[in-house]
N, C-alpha and C positions, 0 to 999 in steps of 0.2 A: 744158337742162332739159326741153325738149319731147320729146327722144328718151328721156330717163329716164322720163317719164310714160307714153309709148307702150309702153316695155318692161314697166313695171309692169302696165299694163292687159292686155297680151298674156300675161304670166306668170300673172297672177291668173285669166285666163280669164273676165273679166267685161266687160260692156258699160257703158254710161253709167248704167243703172238698176240699183241693187243688189237682190239677192234679199231677200225679206221675212224679217227676223229682228230679235230684240230687240238693240238696239245698246248700251244702257247698263243693265246689271243687276248687282246685287251679286255680288261675287266674280269678275267679269271683270277682266282686267288687260291692259296693252299695253306694248310696247317701241317707242320712237320714235327716229328720227335726224332732226335738224333742221339746216338751213343758213340763215344769215341775216346781217344787218348790225346793227352797233351804230351809235351816232352818230359813232364815230371809227374803226371798223375792221370786220373780218370776224368772224363768230361761228359756232361749231359746238357742237352740244349732243346728248347722249344722254339719253333720259328713260325712266322707268318709272312707269306710272300704274295703280294698282289702284283699282277702284270700291269705295268703302266702303258706299254705299247705291245705290239706283237713280238718284239725282240728285246724288250727291256723290262726288268722286274726290280722291285724294291724288296730287300730281305731284311726283316726286323726280327731280332732274336734275343732271347735271354738264356743265359747258361750258368752252370755251376760246375766248378772244377775242384777236386780235392786230391790230396796225396800226402806224401811225406818227403821232406827235404833232409839231407844229412845234417846240416847245421841249424836249421830253423824248425825242425820237427814237423808235426802235422800242420797242414794248411788248408784253407778254403778260399776260393775266389768266386765272387758273384759278379757276373758281367752282362752287359747289354751291347748289342752291335747293330749298326745301321749300315747296310751295304747296297750299293747299286749293282745290278746283275745283268749286264748286257750279254745276249746270246752270242757265243763264238761260232758254233756250228751245230748241226743236228744230223743224225743218221736215221733217215725215214721219219717215222712217227714213234720210234722206240726209244731213242736216246737223244737228249738235249744237253749240251755242255755250255756252261756260263762262266764268265769271268766274275770275280767278286772284288769290288773296290769300295772302301769306305772307312769307317772308324768304329772304335769300340771304347768302352769305359768299364772299369771294374773296381771292386772293393776287395782288397787282399787282407787276409788275416792269418798270421803265422804263429808258431809256438802254442798251438791250441792244446788244451789239457795238460799244460806243464811239460810238453815235449820240447826237445831242442835245447840249445845252449842259450841260457838267459840269466842275467844277473839277478841276485836275490832281491825281491821286492819290485822288480821291473814289471811293467805291464806287457800284455801280449801285443806284439807289434801289429799295427793295422795301418792300411794306406789306401787312398783312392788313386787309381791310375787311369790313363787314357792314351790313345794313340791311333795311328793309321793301321789299316789291315788290308791285305790283298790275298787272293786265292782263286780257286776254281771249284766248280760244283757240277756234277753230272746227275741227271735224272734218267732213270731207266724205267719206262712205263710198263706196268704189269696189267693194265687195263685202262679204261677211260678216266678213272678217277684216282687211281692208286699208283704211286711210283716208289721205287727204291732209289735213294739218293746217297751219293758219296761226295764228301766235302773235304777240302784241305785248305787251310789258311795259315798265313804267317803275318805277324805284326811287329810293331815296335811300340814300346810303352814309355811314356814320360812320367815324371814325378818319382824317380828312384824306386822302381818296383822291387818288392821283397822276394817274389817267386822267380820271375824270368823277364829279362829285358827284351828278348826277341821270342815271344811265345809262338809256338806252332801247334795247330790243332788238326786232327784228322778224325773224321766221324762217318758213320753210315746211319741211315735212318729210313723211316717211311714218311711219305708225304701224301696227304689227301687233298685233291684238287676239287674246287667247287666254283660255282658262279654266283 
């Protein structure tokens, strides 16, 4: 991770202090790639975030989570999230902190590859889940167009989820901002 951050800094041609520019203005957008952990496995996410106003963004994302549960074996979760992201506060033009409020939906698949406890002849359990999500996100700008982002969310899932009723996700990533 340290090498990745060093490469990003060198490629962006920036130092620790970003150039002076407006970070959050209406009609700006960003693409992000995030890597993190859930309470039970690893998590990867791609996001698109357009600014709706100078202080409100819409965060659309798709993610993939995988891991191993003690009783259900290997699992995968494919999910999408739609979150409103009002700005809570900022520190100069370097750090912006946002609240995340919205909903997510996912497709869970457990007992993959014959792992876990399963009756003979039973199918691999699969289920569609959905529910509300809340969290916080902080952007630390490395320059005018690139930021390091830290995200933490917690949610509640309906439809008897197979993996976790109260999923929590924490991730870090890079975000590219454009107009």
